[in-house]
C-alpha positions as semicolon CSV with decimal commas, in nm:
position;residue;x (nm);y (nm);z (nm)
1;M;-2,521;-8,010;3,003
2;T;-2,821;-7,772;2,989
3;E;-2,942;-7,483;3,202
4;T;-3,237;-7,245;3,198
5;N;-3,142;-6,880;3,142
6;P;-3,344;-6,581;3,269
7;T;-3,547;-6,566;2,949
8;G;-3,672;-6,921;2,993
9;R;-3,485;-7,062;2,694
10;R;-3,289;-7,380;2,768
11;R;-2,913;-7,348;2,709
12;T;-2,727;-7,607;2,508
13;D;-2,363;-7,714;2,499
14;A;-2,322;-7,506;2,186
15;D;-2,415;-7,197;2,381
16;D;-2,115;-7,248;2,613
17;T;-1,877;-7,171;2,328
18;A;-2,011;-6,818;2,309
19;S;-2,080;-6,706;2,666
20;E;-2,233;-6,365;2,716
21;V;-1,950;-6,109;2,694
22;T;-2,085;-5,756;2,723
23;T;-1,896;-5,434;2,655
24;A;-1,984;-5,075;2,710
25;G;-2,252;-4,973;2,462
26;S;-2,237;-5,299;2,264
27;G;-2,481;-5,564;2,389
28;P;-2,424;-5,940;2,353
29;L;-2,182;-6,060;2,089
30;P;-2,320;-6,278;1,806
31;R;-2,334;-6,651;1,883
32;A;-2,023;-6,850;1,793
33;R;-2,213;-7,107;1,586
34;H;-2,278;-6,844;1,319
35;R;-1,910;-6,752;1,262
36;M;-1,558;-6,889;1,297
37;P;-1,405;-6,868;1,647
38;I;-1,180;-6,560;1,702
39;E;-0,813;-6,653;1,711
40;P;-0,660;-6,447;1,997
41;E;-0,327;-6,270;1,949
42;R;-0,059;-6,507;2,082
43;R;0,161;-6,294;2,304
44;S;0,271;-6,291;2,667
45;L;0,006;-6,148;2,899
46;R;0,001;-6,076;3,270
47;V;-0,335;-6,043;3,441
48;L;-0,440;-5,982;3,800
49;F;-0,718;-6,192;3,951
50;V;-0,904;-6,017;4,238
51;G;-1,104;-6,250;4,462
52;P;-1,095;-6,380;4,823
53;A;-1,085;-6,754;4,743
54;P;-0,751;-6,913;4,637
55;E;-0,946;-7,193;4,473
56;D;-1,104;-6,943;4,230
57;H;-0,759;-6,821;4,137
58;A;-0,642;-7,180;4,089
59;R;-0,949;-7,257;3,879
60;L;-0,887;-6,965;3,645
61;T;-0,521;-7,052;3,614
62;E;-0,610;-7,410;3,530
63;M;-0,857;-7,290;3,266
64;M;-0,587;-7,095;3,095
65;R;-0,345;-7,391;3,101
66;A;-0,614;-7,625;2,972
67;V;-0,646;-7,431;2,649
68;G;-0,272;-7,416;2,599
69;S;-0,207;-7,060;2,711
70;P;0,133;-7,083;2,876
71;L;0,197;-6,719;2,787
72;V;-0,069;-6,594;3,030
73;T;0,042;-6,528;3,389
74;V;-0,238;-6,494;3,647
75;D;-0,146;-6,320;3,975
76;H;-0,377;-6,313;4,276
77;A;-0,500;-6,029;4,503
78;V;-0,739;-6,132;4,784
79;D;-0,918;-5,793;4,803
80;E;-0,935;-5,450;4,645
81;S;-0,669;-5,288;4,864
82;H;-0,412;-5,555;4,769
83;A;-0,521;-5,517;4,408
84;V;-0,460;-5,143;4,416
85;E;-0,111;-5,197;4,561
86;A;-0,032;-5,461;4,300
87;L;-0,143;-5,236;4,016
88;R;0,078;-4,957;4,148
89;S;0,387;-5,176;4,158
90;T;0,342;-5,407;3,858
91;H;0,228;-5,364;3,500
92;Y;-0,078;-5,576;3,417
93;D;-0,253;-5,617;3,087
94;A;-0,594;-5,678;3,245
95;V;-0,777;-5,730;3,576
96;L;-1,025;-6,013;3,644
97;Y;-1,250;-5,897;3,930
98;L;-1,470;-6,168;4,082
99;V;-1,787;-6,053;4,265
100;R;-1,961;-6,317;4,482
101;D;-2,204;-6,161;4,726
102;A;-2,191;-5,779;4,729
103;R;-2,059;-5,498;4,513
104;Q;-1,913;-5,279;4,793
105;G;-1,561;-5,405;4,733
106;W;-1,594;-5,350;4,359
107;S;-1,718;-4,995;4,413
108;R;-1,426;-4,919;4,647
109;F;-1,182;-5,064;4,395
110;V;-1,323;-4,848;4,117
111;R;-1,316;-4,543;4,346
112;D;-0,966;-4,595;4,492
113;R;-0,781;-4,703;4,180
114;R;-0,544;-4,426;4,078
115;V;-0,326;-4,608;3,827
116;P;-0,292;-4,600;3,449
117;A;-0,595;-4,737;3,263
118;V;-0,615;-5,119;3,264
119;P;-0,913;-5,309;3,122
120;I;-1,118;-5,466;3,408
121;L;-1,329;-5,773;3,340
122;Y;-1,625;-5,795;3,583
123;I;-1,696;-6,163;3,673
124;D;-2,038;-6,209;3,827
125;S;-2,060;-6,521;4,049
126;T;-2,357;-6,415;4,264
127;G;-2,587;-6,655;4,082
128;R;-2,886;-6,418;4,107
129;S;-3,017;-6,419;3,755
130;Q;-3,311;-6,191;3,842
131;T;-3,085;-5,885;3,886
132;R;-2,819;-5,980;3,636
133;A;-2,923;-5,718;3,378
134;L;-2,907;-5,445;3,641
135;R;-2,564;-5,556;3,767
136;R;-2,430;-5,567;3,413
137;S;-2,552;-5,217;3,340
138;Q;-2,403;-5,081;3,663
139;A;-2,070;-5,255;3,608
140;L;-2,033;-5,125;3,256
141;H;-2,136;-4,777;3,368
142;E;-1,872;-4,778;3,643
143;G;-1,590;-4,866;3,404
144;A;-1,586;-5,242;3,347
145;A;-1,440;-5,340;3,010
146;C;-1,680;-5,634;2,984
147;Y;-1,926;-5,835;3,195
148;L;-1,877;-6,215;3,238
149;L;-2,082;-6,482;3,414
150;D;-1,876;-6,707;3,636
151;E;-2,071;-7,020;3,548
152;E;-2,009;-6,964;3,175
153;L;-1,634;-6,919;3,199
154;S;-1,400;-7,138;3,001
155;G;-1,037;-7,106;2,895
156;P;-1,101;-6,997;2,535
157;H;-1,383;-6,775;2,647
158;I;-1,186;-6,583;2,906
159;E;-0,875;-6,559;2,685
160;T;-1,083;-6,412;2,404
161;A;-1,248;-6,169;2,647
162;I;-0,909;-6,050;2,777
163;H;-0,770;-5,991;2,429
164;G;-1,091;-5,816;2,322
165;A;-1,086;-5,587;2,627
166;I;-0,720;-5,497;2,566
167;E;-0,788;-5,417;2,199
168;R;-1,093;-5,206;2,282
169;L;-0,891;-5,009;2,537
170;R;-0,617;-4,953;2,280
171;L;-0,868;-4,827;2,025
172;Q;-1,034;-4,607;2,286
173;K;-0,699;-4,455;2,374
174;A;-0,636;-4,382;2,006
175;V;-0,978;-4,223;1,971
176;N;-0,924;-4,016;2,286
177;E;-0,586;-3,902;2,157
178;V;-0,735;-3,791;1,828
179;Q;-1,014;-3,609;2,012
180;E;-0,764;-3,442;2,243
181;R;-0,555;-3,332;1,947
182;F;-0,862;-3,195;1,775
183;A;-0,970;-3,011;2,089
184;L;-0,618;-2,874;2,134
185;A;-0,608;-2,759;1,772
186;V;-0,943;-2,585;1,811
187;R;-0,827;-2,415;2,131
188;G;-0,497;-2,320;1,970
189;S;-0,670;-2,166;1,669
190;N;-0,901;-1,972;1,900
191;D;-1,190;-2,064;1,669
192;G;-1,548;-2,136;1,756
193;V;-1,710;-2,456;1,626
194;W;-2,067;-2,500;1,504
195;E;-2,284;-2,788;1,384
196;W;-2,604;-2,748;1,185
197;L;-2,863;-3,029;1,164
198;L;-3,028;-2,938;0,836
199;D;-3,341;-3,151;0,868
200;S;-3,448;-2,998;1,199
201;G;-3,276;-2,660;1,169
202;E;-3,114;-2,716;1,506
203;M;-2,772;-2,562;1,548
204;H;-2,510;-2,627;1,815
205;F;-2,249;-2,368;1,904
206;S;-1,932;-2,442;2,098
207;R;-1,839;-2,250;2,410
208;R;-1,574;-2,059;2,214
209;W;-1,825;-1,964;1,942
210;R;-2,038;-1,798;2,206
211;E;-1,740;-1,637;2,378
212;L;-1,632;-1,473;2,053
213;L;-1,953;-1,270;2,066
214;G;-1,942;-1,213;2,441
215;Y;-2,213;-1,465;2,538
216;G;-2,215;-1,724;2,815
217;V;-2,280;-2,095;2,770
218;D;-2,655;-2,074;2,839
219;E;-2,730;-1,737;2,678
220;L;-2,798;-1,863;2,324
221;S;-3,046;-2,123;2,208
222;N;-2,966;-2,406;1,966
223;S;-3,124;-2,229;1,671
224;A;-2,976;-2,116;1,341
225;D;-3,148;-1,781;1,395
226;E;-2,899;-1,710;1,674
227;W;-2,641;-1,683;1,396
228;F;-2,831;-1,531;1,105
229;E;-3,018;-1,268;1,307
230;R;-2,682;-1,130;1,427
231;V;-2,533;-1,097;1,078
232;H;-2,486;-0,739;0,957
233;P;-2,768;-0,655;0,710
234;A;-2,515;-0,570;0,440
235;D;-2,355;-0,917;0,470
236;L;-2,659;-1,142;0,520
237;L;-2,745;-1,201;0,153
238;G;-2,383;-1,281;0,071
239;L;-2,357;-1,530;0,360
240;R;-2,677;-1,712;0,265
241;A;-2,575;-1,721;-0,101
242;D;-2,241;-1,879;-0,014
243;L;-2,408;-2,140;0,209
244;D;-2,669;-2,221;-0,058
245;T;-2,400;-2,254;-0,325
246;H;-2,210;-2,505;-0,113
247;L;-2,523;-2,698;-0,014
248;A;-2,621;-2,721;-0,381
249;G;-2,283;-2,878;-0,459
250;H;-2,151;-2,590;-0,671
251;K;-1,873;-2,508;-0,427
252;A;-1,641;-2,754;-0,251
253;Y;-1,663;-2,578;0,085
254;H;-1,826;-2,283;0,253
255;E;-1,609;-1,981;0,340
256;F;-1,740;-1,628;0,390
257;E;-1,622;-1,324;0,584
258;H;-1,894;-1,115;0,743
259;R;-1,985;-0,910;1,047
260;L;-2,163;-1,047;1,352
261;R;-2,329;-0,838;1,623
262;A;-2,175;-0,904;1,964
263;S;-2,349;-0,889;2,300
264;D;-2,248;-0,523;2,345
265;G;-2,414;-0,423;2,017
266;T;-2,092;-0,375;1,821
267;Y;-2,008;-0,576;1,511
268;R;-1,710;-0,809;1,489
269;W;-1,555;-0,934;1,165
270;V;-1,549;-1,315;1,139
271;I;-1,480;-1,581;0,877
272;S;-1,717;-1,876;0,870
273;R;-1,591;-2,202;0,717
274;G;-1,770;-2,535;0,686
275;V;-1,845;-2,849;0,489
276;V;-2,165;-3,043;0,438
277;Q;-2,228;-3,413;0,509
278;R;-2,464;-3,593;0,269
279;D;-2,661;-3,916;0,295
280;A;-2,642;-4,212;0,058
281;T;-2,866;-4,035;-0,194
282;G;-2,653;-3,719;-0,191
283;N;-2,894;-3,504;0,010
284;P;-2,733;-3,273;0,270
285;V;-2,814;-3,383;0,624
286;R;-2,574;-3,187;0,844
287;M;-2,306;-2,925;0,821
288;A;-2,017;-2,844;1,052
289;G;-1,755;-2,576;1,057
290;S;-1,567;-2,309;1,245
291;L;-1,585;-1,936;1,315
292;T;-1,265;-1,728;1,315
293;D;-1,254;-1,379;1,464
294;T;-1,078;-1,144;1,216
295;S;-1,165;-0,815;1,386
296;N;-0,808;-0,738;1,493
297;Y;-0,680;-0,804;1,143
298;R;-0,953;-0,582;1,001
299;L;-0,865;-0,306;1,249
300;R;-0,498;-0,325;1,149
301;E;-0,598;-0,324;0,784
302;Q;-0,822;-0,021;0,843
303;K;-0,542;0,154;1,031
304;L;-0,296;0,091;0,748
305;L;-0,556;0,212;0,499
306;E;-0,613;0,529;0,698
307;E;-0,238;0,583;0,729
308;S;-0,200;0,540;0,354
309;R;-0,475;0,800;0,305
310;Q;-0,318;1,047;0,546
311;D;-0,004;1,248;0,488
312;P;0,243;1,162;0,768
313;L;0,414;1,501;0,758
314;T;0,107;1,723;0,797
315;N;-0,152;1,472;0,930
316;L;-0,384;1,596;0,656
317;P;-0,580;1,377;0,412
318;R;-0,401;1,294;0,090
319;R;-0,527;1,356;-0,263
320;E;-0,763;1,056;-0,295
321;P;-0,964;1,112;0,027
322;F;-1,003;1,478;-0,072
323;L;-1,134;1,378;-0,416
324;E;-1,383;1,140;-0,251
325;R;-1,520;1,422;-0,036
326;L;-1,527;1,654;-0,335
327;R;-1,723;1,398;-0,539
328;N;-1,972;1,371;-0,254
329;A;-2,002;1,751;-0,244
330;I;-2,070;1,756;-0,619
331;D;-2,344;1,495;-0,580
332;L;-2,504;1,695;-0,298
333;A;-2,485;2,018;-0,496
334;N;-2,656;1,851;-0,792
335;A;-2,923;1,694;-0,572
336;Y;-3,009;1,990;-0,346
337;D;-3,053;2,351;-0,450
338;D;-2,957;2,483;-0,106
339;Y;-2,618;2,307;-0,095
340;S;-2,303;2,468;-0,235
341;F;-1,926;2,447;-0,203
342;T;-1,606;2,635;-0,278
343;V;-1,267;2,483;-0,360
344;M;-0,927;2,649;-0,329
345;M;-0,583;2,536;-0,442
346;V;-0,306;2,682;-0,225
347;D;0,035;2,662;-0,395
348;V;0,349;2,758;-0,200
349;D;0,557;3,006;-0,398
350;R;0,922;2,926;-0,484
351;F;0,919;2,620;-0,259
352;R;1,196;2,437;-0,446
353;W;1,424;2,737;-0,422
354;L;1,334;2,770;-0,054
355;A;1,411;2,403;0,013
356;D;1,748;2,436;-0,158
357;S;1,821;2,745;0,053
358;I;1,723;2,631;0,402
359;G;1,752;2,254;0,359
360;H;1,484;2,000;0,282
361;R;1,426;1,899;0,645
362;A;1,365;2,259;0,747
363;A;1,138;2,304;0,443
364;E;0,932;2,004;0,547
365;T;0,903;2,143;0,899
366;M;0,781;2,468;0,748
367;L;0,517;2,277;0,546
368;S;0,387;2,106;0,861
369;I;0,352;2,446;1,033
370;L;0,186;2,590;0,722
371;A;-0,063;2,301;0,723
372;R;-0,165;2,385;1,081
373;R;-0,213;2,747;0,984
374;L;-0,438;2,646;0,695
375;V;-0,655;2,434;0,924
376;A;-0,682;2,726;1,167
377;C;-0,804;2,955;0,887
378;V;-1,106;2,743;0,788
379;R;-1,416;2,627;0,973
380;P;-1,429;2,300;1,172
381;G;-1,636;2,121;0,905
382;D;-1,415;2,219;0,612
383;T;-1,150;1,992;0,458
384;V;-0,782;2,077;0,411
385;S;-0,571;1,826;0,215
386;R;-0,207;1,801;0,122
387;F;-0,272;1,754;-0,245
388;G;0,087;1,685;-0,337
389;G;0,430;1,832;-0,273
390;D;0,384;2,202;-0,195
391;K;0,016;2,215;-0,296
392;F;-0,281;2,213;-0,057
393;A;-0,648;2,179;-0,149
394;V;-0,931;2,327;0,058
395;L;-1,300;2,231;0,039
396;L;-1,542;2,481;0,195
397;E;-1,890;2,329;0,217
398;N;-2,200;2,547;0,198
399;V;-1,993;2,838;0,069
400;D;-2,092;2,944;-0,283
401;D;-2,035;3,316;-0,249
402;V;-1,709;3,418;-0,416
403;Q;-1,661;3,705;-0,175
404;Q;-1,691;3,478;0,128
405;G;-1,439;3,238;-0,025
406;A;-1,211;3,533;-0,106
407;L;-1,222;3,644;0,258
408;I;-1,104;3,300;0,372
409;A;-0,835;3,303;0,102
410;E;-0,714;3,642;0,223
411;R;-0,705;3,507;0,578
412;I;-0,489;3,217;0,453
413;R;-0,258;3,452;0,261
414;R;-0,200;3,674;0,566
415;S;-0,146;3,376;0,797
416;V;0,110;3,217;0,566
417;G;0,284;3,553;0,531
418;E;0,378;3,547;0,900
419;P;0,740;3,437;0,968
420;F;0,822;3,068;1,019
421;E;1,075;2,975;1,287
422;V;1,230;2,646;1,175
423;E;1,551;2,493;1,309
424;G;1,688;2,823;1,430
425;Q;1,604;3,004;1,106
426;T;1,342;3,268;1,032
427;V;1,176;3,189;0,700
428;Y;0,921;3,383;0,496
429;T;0,708;3,251;0,215
430;T;0,392;3,334;0,023
431;V;0,117;3,136;-0,148
432;S;-0,066;3,164;-0,479
433;I;-0,433;3,070;-0,444
434;G;-0,682;2,961;-0,708
435;L;-1,055;2,950;-0,632
436;T;-1,372;2,816;-0,794
437;T;-1,727;2,742;-0,676
438;S;-2,005;2,489;-0,734
439;G;-2,200;2,762;-0,913
440;R;-2,030;2,650;-1,235
441;G;-2,233;2,328;-1,229
442;Y;-1,949;2,079;-1,201
443;Q;-2,018;1,711;-1,266
444;D;-1,668;1,570;-1,220
445;A;-1,413;1,627;-0,942
446;E;-1,121;1,631;-1,185
447;D;-1,276;1,927;-1,367
448;V;-1,287;2,118;-1,039
449;I;-0,921;2,039;-0,970
450;N;-0,815;2,135;-1,323
451;D;-0,995;2,469;-1,300
452;V;-0,876;2,563;-0,954
453;G;-0,523;2,453;-1,050
454;A;-0,534;2,675;-1,358
455;A;-0,639;2,969;-1,139
456;A;-0,351;2,904;-0,898
457;N;-0,107;2,887;-1,190
458;R;-0,237;3,220;-1,318
459;A;-0,177;3,369;-0,972
460;K;0,183;3,246;-0,988
461;E;0,233;3,383;-1,338
462;E;0,107;3,724;-1,229
463;G;0,365;3,757;-0,954
464;H;0,282;3,523;-0,661
465;D;0,119;3,602;-0,325
466;R;-0,229;3,658;-0,462
467;L;-0,572;3,505;-0,524
468;R;-0,721;3,441;-0,864
469;I;-1,081;3,338;-0,927
470;F;-1,119;3,084;-1,204
471;E;-1,239;3,212;-1,541
472;T;-1,324;3,005;-1,845
473;K;-1,036;3,164;-2,037
474;M;-0,794;3,007;-1,788
475;R;-0,924;2,666;-1,883
476;D;-0,882;2,745;-2,251
477;D;-0,530;2,870;-2,187
478;A;-0,445;2,559;-1,984
479;L;-0,585;2,335;-2,258
480;S;-0,391;2,528;-2,521
481;S;-0,076;2,493;-2,312
482;L;-0,133;2,119;-2,281
483;R;-0,179;2,083;-2,653
484;M;0,133;2,287;-2,711
485;E;0,327;2,057;-2,477
486;V;0,211;1,746;-2,664
487;A;0,297;1,900;-2,999
488;L;0,632;2,020;-2,865
489;R;0,726;1,671;-2,750
490;Q;0,644;1,538;-3,095
491;A;0,844;1,819;-3,252
492;V;1,153;1,722;-3,052
493;E;1,113;1,362;-3,165
494;R;1,058;1,464;-3,531
495;N;1,332;1,732;-3,532
496;E;1,097;2,006;-3,651
497;F;1,327;2,285;-3,531
498;E;1,566;2,504;-3,725
499;L;1,801;2,790;-3,640
500;R;1,800;3,153;-3,745
501;Y;2,118;3,356;-3,710
502;Q;2,117;3,729;-3,628
503;P;2,439;3,907;-3,721
504;I;2,642;4,094;-3,457
505;V;2,838;4,388;-3,600
506;E;3,109;4,624;-3,493
507;L;2,924;4,957;-3,469
508;R;3,205;5,192;-3,583
509;A;3,315;5,001;-3,893
510;G;2,997;4,806;-3,963
511;K;3,205;4,491;-3,975
512;L;3,039;4,149;-3,921
513;T;3,191;3,983;-3,612
514;G;2,954;3,698;-3,534
515;F;2,601;3,567;-3,492
516;E;2,347;3,482;-3,225
517;A;2,171;3,147;-3,284
518;L;1,794;3,172;-3,234
519;V;1,574;2,863;-3,250
520;R;1,251;2,848;-3,448
521;W;0,984;2,577;-3,463
522;R;0,853;2,494;-3,807
523;H;0,511;2,367;-3,712
524;P;0,354;2,132;-3,971
525;R;0,033;2,344;-3,981
526;R;0,131;2,684;-3,840
527;D;0,462;2,735;-4,019
528;L;0,714;2,916;-3,793
529;V;0,619;2,939;-3,425
530;S;0,767;3,222;-3,217
531;P;1,013;3,120;-2,941
532;G;0,813;3,325;-2,692
533;E;0,527;3,081;-2,745
534;F;0,705;2,751;-2,697
535;I;1,026;2,821;-2,500
536;P;0,840;2,878;-2,165
537;I;0,660;2,545;-2,208
538;A;0,985;2,374;-2,297
539;E;1,134;2,520;-1,977
540;Q;0,844;2,396;-1,763
541;T;0,841;2,044;-1,906
542;G;1,218;1,993;-1,923
543;L;1,210;1,960;-2,301
544;I;1,449;2,255;-2,311
545;V;1,734;2,015;-2,226
546;P;1,717;1,795;-2,541
547;L;1,616;2,097;-2,749
548;G;1,906;2,305;-2,614
549;R;2,146;2,019;-2,679
550;W;2,043;2,014;-3,045
551;V;2,072;2,394;-3,075
552;L;2,421;2,393;-2,927
553;R;2,546;2,120;-3,161
554;E;2,390;2,268;-3,473
555;A;2,520;2,619;-3,397
556;T;2,877;2,501;-3,335
557;R;2,869;2,291;-3,650
558;Q;2,764;2,591;-3,855
559;L;3,027;2,809;-3,685
560;A;3,300;2,565;-3,784
561;E;3,166;2,543;-4,140
562;W;3,147;2,922;-4,188
563;T;3,484;2,987;-4,025
564;A;3,643;2,758;-4,281
565;M;3,507;2,987;-4,555
566;L;3,678;3,298;-4,414
567;P;4,018;3,430;-4,514
568;P;4,306;3,329;-4,286
569;G;4,323;3,527;-3,964
570;R;3,956;3,626;-3,963
571;T;3,721;3,471;-3,704
572;L;3,351;3,460;-3,624
573;T;3,177;3,420;-3,289
574;M;2,858;3,227;-3,215
575;A;2,631;3,317;-2,922
576;V;2,396;3,047;-2,788
577;N;2,141;3,098;-2,511
578;L;2,133;2,854;-2,218
579;S;1,851;2,794;-1,970
580;G;1,877;2,718;-1,599
581;R;1,774;2,358;-1,660
582;Q;2,058;2,313;-1,906
583;V;2,313;2,451;-1,660
584;A;2,186;2,201;-1,401
585;D;2,239;1,914;-1,646
586;P;2,560;1,735;-1,533
587;R;2,632;1,627;-1,892
588;L;2,645;1,982;-2,034
589;L;3,014;2,048;-1,973
590;E;3,108;1,713;-2,124
591;E;2,900;1,792;-2,433
592;I;3,058;2,137;-2,468
593;Q;3,409;1,992;-2,444
594;S;3,316;1,731;-2,705
595;L;3,196;2,003;-2,944
596;V;3,507;2,218;-2,889
597;D;3,730;1,920;-2,965
598;E;3,523;1,793;-3,259
599;Y;3,505;2,127;-3,444
600;G;3,834;2,275;-3,327
601;L;3,673;2,594;-3,196
602;G;3,910;2,879;-3,115
603;R;3,917;3,044;-2,772
604;G;3,630;3,287;-2,728
605;T;3,455;3,197;-3,054
606;L;3,173;3,013;-2,869
607;K;2,981;3,248;-2,637
608;L;2,712;3,109;-2,406
609;E;2,450;3,349;-2,271
610;L;2,268;3,328;-1,937
611;T;2,009;3,570;-1,796
612;E;2,066;3,745;-1,465
613;S;1,792;3,543;-1,293
614;V;1,957;3,214;-1,392
615;L;2,291;3,339;-1,261
616;V;2,151;3,435;-0,920
617;K;1,911;3,144;-0,864
618;N;2,183;2,889;-0,938
619;A;2,476;3,086;-0,797
620;D;2,695;2,802;-0,671
621;V;2,635;2,581;-0,975
622;V;2,690;2,870;-1,219
623;Q;3,013;2,980;-1,049
624;R;3,166;2,636;-1,097
625;F;3,021;2,620;-1,447
626;I;3,186;2,948;-1,554
627;T;3,521;2,837;-1,414
628;D;3,503;2,514;-1,613
629;L;3,399;2,706;-1,927
630;K;3,706;2,928;-1,897
631;E;3,928;2,622;-1,894
632;R;3,768;2,509;-2,223
633;G;3,809;2,847;-2,391
634;V;3,435;2,917;-2,392
635;H;3,308;3,264;-2,289
636;L;2,997;3,345;-2,091
637;W;2,788;3,661;-2,134
638;V;2,499;3,801;-1,930
639;D;2,190;3,832;-2,151
640;D;1,918;4,100;-2,107
641;F;2,137;4,281;-1,859
642;G;1,963;4,530;-1,631
643;T;1,616;4,367;-1,634
644;G;1,648;4,053;-1,427
645;Y;1,800;4,137;-1,089
646;S;1,821;4,458;-0,887
647;S;2,161;4,397;-0,725
648;L;2,489;4,420;-0,914
649;S;2,691;4,251;-0,642
650;Y;2,669;3,916;-0,820
651;L;2,894;4,046;-1,101
652;H;3,188;4,044;-0,861
653;R;3,125;3,672;-0,794
654;F;3,105;3,560;-1,155
655;P;3,399;3,615;-1,395
656;V;3,173;3,684;-1,695
657;D;3,313;3,799;-2,029
658;G;3,051;4,051;-2,136
659;L;2,711;4,217;-2,089
660;K;2,430;4,238;-2,343
661;I;2,232;4,562;-2,303
662;D;1,862;4,477;-2,311
663;K;1,645;4,610;-2,595
664;A;1,427;4,793;-2,341
665;F;1,712;5,041;-2,279
666;V;1,804;5,074;-2,647
667;D;1,442;5,152;-2,741
668;G;1,457;5,466;-2,526
669;L;1,755;5,620;-2,708
670;D;1,649;5,928;-2,901
671;G;1,975;6,124;-2,921
672;T;1,927;6,316;-2,592
673;D;2,146;6,286;-2,285
674;Q;1,849;6,195;-2,065
675;S;1,764;5,890;-2,278
676;A;2,121;5,764;-2,260
677;A;2,158;5,763;-1,879
678;M;2,096;5,390;-1,823
679;V;2,298;5,279;-2,126
680;R;2,587;5,505;-2,022
681;T;2,581;5,349;-1,672
682;I;2,592;4,994;-1,809
683;L;2,876;5,074;-2,046
684;S;3,069;5,237;-1,763
685;L;3,014;4,932;-1,545
686;A;3,136;4,700;-1,824
687;E;3,447;4,915;-1,873
688;N;3,525;4,912;-1,500
689;L;3,482;4,533;-1,488
690;G;3,696;4,488;-1,797
691;V;3,427;4,303;-1,993
692;G;3,267;4,359;-2,333
693;A;2,923;4,500;-2,414
694;I;2,676;4,441;-2,697
695;A;2,355;4,638;-2,748
696;E;2,046;4,438;-2,853
697;G;1,743;4,541;-3,053
698;I;1,894;4,829;-3,257
699;E;1,629;4,929;-3,510
700;Q;1,699;5,297;-3,586
701;N;2,001;5,492;-3,702
702;V;1,965;5,736;-3,414
703;Q;2,006;5,448;-3,172
704;A;2,315;5,319;-3,353
705;D;2,469;5,668;-3,369
706;Q;2,411;5,735;-3,000
707;L;2,554;5,394;-2,901
708;R;2,866;5,465;-3,105
709;A;2,897;5,801;-2,936
710;L;2,865;5,638;-2,593
711;G;3,146;5,396;-2,677
712;C;2,944;5,077;-2,732
713;A;3,159;4,857;-2,955
714;S;2,906;4,605;-3,090
715;G;2,537;4,569;-3,154
716;Q;2,265;4,367;-3,322
717;G;1,913;4,436;-3,438
718;Y;1,683;4,476;-3,736
719;L;1,873;4,787;-3,843
720;F;2,150;4,554;-3,958
721;S;1,962;4,231;-4,023
722;R;1,675;4,021;-3,907
723;P;1,760;3,661;-3,797
724;I;1,830;3,475;-4,122
725;P;1,853;3,107;-4,226
726;A;2,187;2,933;-4,261
727;D;2,188;2,945;-4,642
728;E;2,152;3,324;-4,640
729;V;2,441;3,348;-4,394
730;Q;2,656;3,149;-4,633
731;A;2,566;3,383;-4,921
732;L;2,643;3,682;-4,699
733;L;2,989;3,545;-4,618
734;V;3,059;3,465;-4,982
735;Q;2,973;3,825;-5,076
736;G;3,208;3,947;-4,801
């Protein structure tokens, strides 16, 4: 059988085996004679035939049976309304819609169908070949799964078409699901998406990409310049370099954080990510990626950074921000002759003692009030920083006159001197202030801090509550002190110390009763170093604790050794000085007990000496300490009595065993009654308290005679002996 098709070519029987089956966007399938016939999936199918003529339904059913398709059930609906009802009540795998004369019914069916997607095969039986191409295009556009010609239908043909339509619908559903998941993921990530056609330079931005910058859908063109022209100038080179590196194949993917200008003129932080697609020769043809808004993260990061740079107690900048501003001031001063600055270090006097007295929370409250007072004393453009602990740094810009800086320092000193009301307490404090100016030609911020710190330390050393202007000698002294500290630490490690022992004698009989142990440092280059030179540094650095521990052990060892050389019944005493830091050491009492037990020291033979200032500043600790010493048979004496504290009321609190009259009072003795007034008072006080007394620094016979006349039992000084090494003490004892 042959027939002429619209193109004029005569059809052959072979053509019937591959009737024209058209799908959306595909065109005619290849002719069957060029390939093996498709074997349809053999499974049970149920299809709905829509057409007014029962004979058409019977014909289609017969076609299916003729090719041995018993698994295909063909139901019949006479029009579109019945078809819609059938689809709502029964599951069908496909719909065969036959169109004879007009397409109105088909259009209504497509419009009214509100059921799950089912592939619809459009069967054209109008016979009008002239408009067939138009009808096919319209049918496919309106949703037909494929387009069939009635006169070309056969059993195998229609079965293959049904299975093909079902498979295409399944694949389309899978594609749609993937696309929906991708779209959902993009929406969930809140990212914008972009695509860049590299050959033309055209760029497509998603709706979200535009929204991130505050633009509507139609407000940006499809040009790469819409992106690059909005990049912050400081980030543009970095962005282009990262893109070029990826395009050149040196980086697996593009990722770069930068700033983009939004529609309101502000910049937003974003991260751009993307990958390139290459052609068969490896040349980049397109690139796609996403844009993530990181502005909120950056704001939180900036806030945390600012919080880390700001002291939470005082709301003042910390050390590092202050140093940054100081470095900038140094650069300006070096670049411009008319720019200058002044720096002050404000150090709160006796803050640790104050915190121990009023409580640390109240002390912190006081610091926050003090910080507000400092800010009120300077100009709006100046910088006040909490430099650390109880220290504040002040930067006065365009102030190079020392007198002007001194006026501001005096204003600070008076303001801080006003009472503080904290937690129901009235508190007073003072500050020591160091000052320096840019006139010294500073190049480094640390040099400024070192100098102004040295000036503040000098103000403290000179009595607190005062201002000191930096002088070069202060720097030399600070450097010398630092070198001394380093050498002292090495000396402790190398055991470069030795003891000298000054005899203590009974003044009436001239009898030797004991010794005071005095430490000396045998420096490898300077020979013996005076205690007055290194003991203050040891106190400041805490090295006095290990050094004092060694002194105590060595002195008790020598005491035990020398006592063993004496005749039976005769004893010696050993006096050892203690510092406040040693008393605060919780291990001290345990060490003393260990020494008493190890060397079998008799009661009262070991005498520990504390100054008045140590007694008063650590009253509660010292009171418990003395009580514990008594239990161990160790005595405690007050050293340098009469010079350290103006009130004598503390003596009633502390059960001390004796007073040592300071050399300053002994020096004034010249044999007259007037010169003896203070010494007589101290001796009377000791007698009334029932404690002993020893006079220090006796260098002349007139002093010794007058002390004997006043009733002072014991003394020590160069009149009797200078401090001597241990081997000379042994010779002295041997000689008797």
